[in-house]
C-alpha positions, 0 to 999 in steps of 0.5 A: 415537517415544513418545506424549509426543514425538508429541504435542509434535511435533503441538502444534508443527505445530499452532502452526506452522500457526497462525502460517502462517495468521496470516502469510498473513492479515497479508500480505493486509492489507499487500497491501491496504494497499499497493494503497490507498497506491499508488492514493492516491499516483496520485490525489495525483500527478494532482492535483499535475499539474492544479495545476501546469497551472493555475499554468502557465496563470495564469502565461501569462495574466499574462505575456500581460496584461503584454505588452498 
């Protein structure tokens, strides 16, 4: 393998290493984003459950008032 081939291979390896690092960084961003979305989803589910319980409670009170 002559110097030109070795230099070309070195350049390709450097680019590959750089690309791997970019992909790792992007993956970290995606994982952080996924975590944030999951936390938001959990929070929204919790809020939805609280709202559902309040509505059910209001319906029960209205039914009780109707029976009185």
